[in-house]
C-alpha positions in Angstrom: -97.9 -13.8 -15.0 -98.5 -12.5 -11.1 -97.5 -9.3 -9.4 -95.8 -11.1 -6.6 -93.7 -12.8 -9.7 -93.0 -9.3 -11.3 -92.0 -8.5 -8.2 -89.6 -10.9 -7.8 -88.4 -10.8 -11.0 -88.2 -6.3 -11.0 -86.5 -7.5 -7.7 -83.9 -9.0 -8.7 -83.6 -7.1 -12.1 -82.6 -4.4 -9.4 -79.8 -7.1 -7.1 -78.9 -7.3 -11.0 -78.1 -3.8 -11.1 -76.6 -3.4 -8.3 -74.3 -5.6 -9.0 -73.9 -4.6 -12.9 -73.0 -1.3 -11.6 -70.6 -2.0 -9.3 -68.3 -4.4 -10.8 -68.2 -1.6 -13.7 -66.9 0.7 -10.6 -64.6 -1.6 -10.0 -62.9 -2.4 -14.0 -62.8 1.5 -13.1 -61.0 1.9 -10.6 -59.1 -1.2 -12.1 -58.2 0.9 -15.3 -57.7 3.7 -13.4 -55.0 1.9 -11.1 -53.5 0.7 -15.0 -53.2 3.6 -16.3 -51.3 5.0 -13.2 -49.1 2.2 -13.7 -48.5 2.3 -16.8 -47.5 6.2 -16.4 -44.8 4.9 -13.9 -43.7 2.6 -15.7 -43.1 5.1 -18.0 -41.4 7.5 -16.1 -39.3 5.4 -14.6 -37.9 3.9 -17.8 -36.6 7.8 -18.7 -35.6 8.7 -15.7 -33.2 6.0 -15.6 -32.7 6.9 -19.2 -31.5 10.3 -17.5 -29.6 8.7 -15.3 -27.7 6.4 -17.5 -26.7 9.6 -19.6 -25.8 11.4 -16.3 -23.4 8.2 -15.4 -22.1 8.4 -18.6 -21.6 11.6 -18.4 -19.9 11.6 -15.0 -17.7 9.0 -15.9 -16.2 11.0 -18.9 -16.1 13.7 -17.0 -13.8 11.9 -14.0 -11.6 10.4 -16.6 -11.1 13.3 -17.8 -9.8 15.0 -14.7 -7.8 11.4 -13.9 -6.5 12.0 -17.5 -5.0 15.0 -16.7 -4.2 15.2 -13.4 -2.0 11.6 -14.5 0.0 13.7 -16.8 0.6 16.3 -14.2 1.9 12.7 -12.3 3.7 12.6 -15.5 5.6 15.8 -15.5 7.0 15.7 -12.0 8.1 12.1 -12.7 10.2 12.7 -15.8 11.3 16.8 -14.7 12.3 14.4 -11.5 15.1 13.8 -12.9 16.5 17.3 -13.1 15.3 18.4 -9.7 17.8 15.4 -8.3 20.9 17.1 -10.1 20.3 20.3 -9.7 18.2 23.5 -7.7 16.2 23.2 -5.0 12.8 22.1 -5.1 9.9 24.4 -4.0 5.9 24.3 -2.9 4.6 27.6 -2.9 1.1 28.5 -1.3 -0.9 31.2 -2.7 -4.2 30.8 -2.3 -5.7 27.9 -1.9 -3.4 27.3 -4.9 0.1 25.0 -4.6 3.0 25.4 -6.6 5.6 23.0 -7.6 8.4 23.6 -9.0 12.0 23.6 -9.0 14.5 27.0 -8.0 17.2 27.2 -10.2 19.5 30.1 -9.8 17.4 31.1 -7.6 14.9 31.7 -9.6 10.9 29.8 -9.2 10.2 27.5 -12.0 7.1 26.1 -12.0 5.8 22.7 -12.7 1.6 22.6 -11.8 -0.7 24.4 -10.2 -3.1 22.5 -8.2 -5.9 23.4 -5.5 -5.0 21.5 -2.2 -8.3 19.2 -2.9 -6.0 18.0 -6.7 -2.9 17.4 -4.8 -4.9 15.3 -1.6 -7.1 13.5 -4.2 -4.4 12.2 -6.9 -1.1 13.4 -6.0 1.2 11.6 -3.5 1.9 12.7 -0.3 6.0 11.7 1.0 7.1 11.5 4.5 10.4 11.5 6.0 11.8 8.9 8.0 15.7 8.5 9.1 16.5 4.7 10.6 18.5 4.0 12.8 22.0 3.8 11.2 20.7 7.4 9.2 19.6 6.2 5.3 16.8 8.0 4.5 14.2 6.5 3.8 10.6 7.5 1.8 7.3 6.8 2.3 3.6 7.9 0.4 0.1 7.5 1.2 -1.9 5.2 -1.1 -4.2 8.0 -2.3 -6.0 6.9 -5.7 -4.5 4.4 -8.4 -3.2 7.8 -10.9 -1.3 9.1 -7.1 0.1 5.8 -6.0 1.5 5.3 -9.4 2.5 8.6 -9.9 4.1 7.8 -6.3 5.7 4.8 -7.3 7.5 5.6 -10.3 9.4 9.2 -8.0 10.1 7.0 -5.3 11.8 4.8 -7.6 14.1 7.3 -9.5 14.7 8.9 -5.7 16.1 5.5 -4.5 18.1 5.5 -7.3 19.2 8.3 -7.3 21.0 8.1 -3.4 24.5 9.0 -4.1 26.2 11.4 -1.6 25.4 14.9 -2.3 22.4 14.4 -4.2 19.3 16.3 -3.2 16.1 13.9 -3.3 12.3 14.6 -1.8 12.3 14.7 1.8 8.7 16.0 2.8 5.1 16.3 2.0 3.4 17.2 -1.4 0.8 18.2 1.2 1.1 21.8 2.5 -1.5 22.6 4.9 -1.1 26.2 5.5 0.2 29.3 3.6 3.9 29.4 3.7 4.9 26.6 3.9 7.8 25.4 1.9 8.6 22.0 -0.3 12.2 21.5 2.2 14.9 19.1 0.3 18.2 16.9 2.9 21.0 15.7 1.7 22.4 12.4 1.8 
């Protein structure tokens, strides 16, 4: 075999070796990318699972909170009958807490104590509007479904009680400052 042939073969082998090394490097890089993607996918799956758990927990907490406050709305609704027949309603504010209750025989009977944030979020807000004929109308702001339901329930009872000398709710359930009182009027 001629020297030139050997040199040519050696040259070809060197080229092939270079190509092989290039492919090996490329494969190693691709392998690293695959590993990274696999690791990222696993992390995403863990994050998704964690978010699902958090979402479930948040949903349960929200439902628990709504149930508790709907209970307060229901108590207000069921006890409104007493208010319509005897005593005077009152709201007292002390250090950010709102106390709802009735003054019967000059004594305050608390019904509930909520933060103003809870009041704003869940309870109906009533406002007083006098029609041209002097009739009392009551309106409420639509808040959450719990607040809306409670408002409709209470509003129905108030309208039914529109008899002479009946006391009705006629102002906001959302006092803005300490010392505000929930007043009543007679129709």
